[in-house]
C-alpha positions in Angstrom: 0.0 0.0 0.0 1.4 3.4 -1.0 2.1 6.0 1.6 -0.4 8.8 1.4 1.2 12.3 1.2 -0.9 15.4 1.6 -0.7 17.7 -1.5 -1.3 20.9 0.5 -0.7 22.4 3.9 -3.2 21.9 6.7 -5.4 24.9 7.3 -5.0 27.1 10.4 -7.0 26.0 13.4 -10.3 27.9 13.8 -10.3 30.4 16.6 -13.5 31.8 17.9 -15.4 32.3 21.2 -14.1 29.1 22.7 -14.9 29.9 26.3 -18.5 30.8 25.4 -18.9 27.7 23.3 -17.6 25.4 26.1 -19.7 27.3 28.7 -22.8 26.9 26.6 -22.3 23.2 26.1 -21.7 22.7 29.8 -24.9 24.6 30.6 -26.8 22.4 28.2 -25.4 19.2 29.8 -26.5 20.4 33.3 -29.9 21.4 32.0 -30.4 18.0 30.5 -29.4 16.4 33.8 -31.8 18.6 35.8 -34.6 17.9 33.4 -34.1 14.1 33.6 -33.7 13.8 37.4 -37.5 13.9 38.1 -37.9 11.0 35.7 -35.2 8.9 37.2 -37.7 6.1 38.1 -38.8 5.9 34.5 -35.2 5.6 33.4 -34.5 3.0 36.1 -37.5 0.9 35.1 -36.1 0.7 31.5 -32.5 0.2 32.5 -31.6 3.6 31.0 -30.1 5.4 34.0 -26.9 5.9 32.1 -28.6 8.7 30.2 -29.0 10.7 33.4 -25.4 10.0 34.5 -24.0 10.8 31.1 -25.5 14.2 31.3 -24.0 14.7 34.8 -20.6 13.5 33.5 -20.8 15.9 30.5 -21.5 18.8 32.9 -18.6 17.8 35.1 -16.2 17.4 32.2 -17.5 20.7 30.8 -16.4 22.4 34.1 -12.9 21.0 33.5 -13.1 22.3 29.9 -14.1 25.8 31.0 -11.2 25.9 33.4 -8.8 24.6 30.7 -9.9 27.0 27.9 -9.9 30.0 30.2 -6.3 29.3 31.2 -5.4 28.7 27.5 -7.0 32.0 26.5 -5.2 33.8 29.3 -1.9 32.2 28.3 -2.4 33.2 24.6 -3.1 36.8 25.7 0.0 36.9 27.9 2.1 35.6 25.0 0.6 38.2 22.6 1.3 41.0 25.1 4.8 39.8 25.7 5.4 39.6 21.9 4.0 43.1 21.3 6.3 44.5 23.9 9.3 42.9 22.3 10.1 40.7 25.3 10.8 37.2 24.1 12.0 35.7 27.4 
C-alpha cells in the first residue's frame, strides 16, 4: 500500500469564542441532567439510567473544559502581550 502524502498544507485552526462555546455546552449538559432527574424512576424501570449519569458527567467534564480554555486563552493573551512589547524571554 502506497504511503499517502498530503498535497497541500493543513489549514490554520479555527479560533472563535471558545470559552463561550464550552460554557454553553456545559450549561446544556447540566440542564439535560436537571430535566431528567425527576424522571429517574422511569429511566431505572427501563435500565436507561446511564442517560442521566451521562449528562452529569458531561457537565462535570464541561467544568474542567471551562477551566482549561480560560487558562489557555489567558496564556495566549499573555504571550501576545509579551510579543507586542518585544520581550521574548
